[in-house]
C-alpha positions as MATLAB code, in Angstrom:
seq = 'XXXXXXXXXXXXXXXXXXXXXXXXXXXXXXXXXXXXXXXXXXXXXXXXXXXXXXXXXXXXXXXXXXXXXXXXXXXXXXXXXXXXXXXXXXXXXXXXXXXXXXXXXXXXXXXXXXXXXXXXXXXXXXXXXXXXXXXXXXXXXXXXXXXXXXXXXX';
ca = [
       5.944    8.736  -27.048;
       2.300    7.743  -26.827;
       1.488    5.632  -23.809;
      -1.035    2.885  -24.385;
      -2.844    2.499  -21.091;
      -4.015   -1.041  -20.396;
      -7.757   -1.629  -20.243;
      -9.485   -1.084  -16.917;
     -10.812   -4.659  -17.129;
      -7.342   -6.017  -16.380;
      -7.801   -8.156  -13.228;
      -4.833   -6.667  -11.360;
      -5.919   -3.088  -12.100;
      -9.493   -3.913  -11.101;
      -8.229   -5.404   -7.841;
      -6.017   -2.383   -7.148;
      -8.957   -0.069   -7.823;
     -11.012   -2.089   -5.347;
      -8.339   -1.516   -2.714;
      -8.166    2.208   -3.410;
     -11.935    2.687   -3.692;
     -13.651    4.721   -0.990;
     -17.410    4.965   -0.413;
     -18.189    2.873   -3.486;
     -16.716    5.364   -5.969;
     -15.162    2.914   -8.428;
     -14.770    5.400  -11.273;
     -12.700    7.707   -9.070;
     -10.590    4.741   -7.940;
     -10.005    3.650  -11.555;
      -8.964    7.202  -12.407;
      -6.442    7.090   -9.549;
      -5.063    3.785  -10.849;
      -4.663    5.279  -14.338;
      -2.877    8.308  -12.869;
      -0.605    5.979  -10.901;
       0.299    4.214  -14.143;
       0.980    7.574  -15.779;
       3.267    8.590  -12.892;
       5.007    5.240  -13.130;
       5.584    5.798  -16.832;
       6.769    9.368  -16.244;
       9.296    8.256  -13.613;
      10.696    5.257  -15.514;
       9.843    5.755  -19.224;
       8.852    2.072  -19.332;
       5.526    0.289  -19.774;
       3.758    0.649  -16.401;
       1.668   -2.543  -16.233;
       4.614   -4.985  -16.355;
       6.316   -2.879  -13.672;
       3.219   -3.090  -11.465;
       2.970   -6.854  -11.985;
       6.657   -7.327  -11.125;
       6.317   -5.190   -7.978;
       3.305   -7.204   -6.819;
       5.200  -10.420   -7.519;
       8.222   -9.212   -5.518;
       6.168   -8.011   -2.547;
       3.881  -11.055   -2.376;
       4.555  -13.499    0.455;
       4.106  -17.176   -0.362;
       2.888  -18.201    3.104;
       1.013  -16.858    6.083;
       0.988  -18.056    9.658;
      -2.232  -19.210   11.300;
      -2.420  -19.483   15.077;
      -4.211  -22.577   16.340;
      -5.279  -22.827   19.981;
      -5.769  -26.156   21.605;
      -6.393  -26.067   25.310;
      -3.963  -23.555   26.734;
      -1.391  -24.012   24.015;
      -1.123  -21.854   20.904;
       0.718  -23.184   17.885;
       1.616  -21.214   14.775;
       1.156  -23.120   11.543;
       2.408  -21.858    8.156;
      -0.189  -22.058    5.372;
       0.520  -21.608    1.657;
      -1.290  -18.760   -0.119;
      -2.928  -18.933   -3.533;
      -2.315  -16.302   -6.238;
      -5.186  -13.998   -5.276;
      -4.235  -14.088   -1.598;
      -0.627  -13.326   -2.498;
      -1.698  -10.366   -4.649;
      -3.926   -9.107   -1.844;
      -1.119   -9.231    0.705;
       1.294   -7.540   -1.718;
      -1.105   -4.705   -2.604;
      -1.941   -4.215    1.057;
       1.761   -3.924    1.961;
       2.553   -1.626   -0.984;
      -0.371    0.701   -0.230;
       0.531    0.823    3.459;
       4.186    1.544    2.675;
       3.230    4.245    0.156;
       1.743    6.344    2.961;
       5.256    7.245    4.118;
       6.566    8.186    0.654;
       7.145   11.747   -0.555;
       4.426   13.232   -2.749;
       1.156   15.056   -2.342;
      -1.167   12.619   -4.081;
      -1.812    8.940   -3.522;
      -1.008    8.279   -7.174;
       2.471    9.774   -6.939;
       3.267    8.080   -3.620;
       2.058    4.723   -4.931;
       4.164    5.052   -8.091;
       7.226    5.902   -5.985;
       6.601    2.900   -3.749;
       6.268    0.566   -6.743;
       9.602    1.830   -8.064;
      11.120    1.375   -4.601;
       9.868   -2.231   -4.445;
      11.380   -2.882   -7.873;
      14.691   -1.533   -6.534;
      14.711   -4.474   -4.117;
      16.303   -2.807   -1.061;
      14.923   -5.032    1.709;
      16.375   -2.967    4.565;
      14.615    0.292    3.710;
      11.421   -0.924    2.043;
       8.468   -1.627    4.339;
       6.616   -3.858    1.843;
       9.609   -6.139    1.334;
      10.397   -6.063    5.063;
       6.914   -7.334    5.936;
       7.244  -10.134    3.360;
      10.573  -11.212    4.846;
       9.231  -11.048    8.398;
       6.277  -13.298    7.537;
       8.549  -15.730    5.684;
      11.051  -15.926    8.557;
       8.275  -16.468   11.107;
       6.769  -19.212    8.940;
      10.143  -20.926    8.531;
      10.755  -20.823   12.288;
       7.354  -22.419   12.912;
       7.348  -24.945   10.080;
       8.505  -27.755   12.364;
       5.304  -27.374   14.390;
       3.220  -28.388   11.392;
       5.614  -31.179   10.419;
       5.823  -32.532   13.981;
       2.200  -32.080   15.057;
       0.619  -32.410   11.598;
      -0.316  -36.047   12.051;
      -1.831  -35.523   15.501;
      -5.600  -35.211   15.743;
      -5.830  -32.036   17.849;
      -4.431  -29.738   15.113;
];
């Protein structure tokens, strides 16, 4: 089987390379992204880019919570995220969770974490756990925005 690697100009791959990049070495970061895709293909025997997109979609939270201080009172207000913000949060969580995976290289650990996210086990996966925690906290605090939303101090 010949694997057709997607072009490096793909926005998601470019964004992932930006997250991996250290000291401005973009070419090295792009090479790491390509190796991650190769590991992903080797582990699953499927096309790697759709797997990466699905993992980012599964790990992406739809809201974040902003703390607003007024006087001595702090209120937490849920705010919807746009697509780029969601992708950023998902990649951040996946990269952070990949640090605890087995494997010597970042590429192998990242591929294992992507596969783990696709498995969907929310109890053992740190990326999915963080998404659920943010969502639960936002849902608990949603009444604050609904109740105080019309008031002028927020």
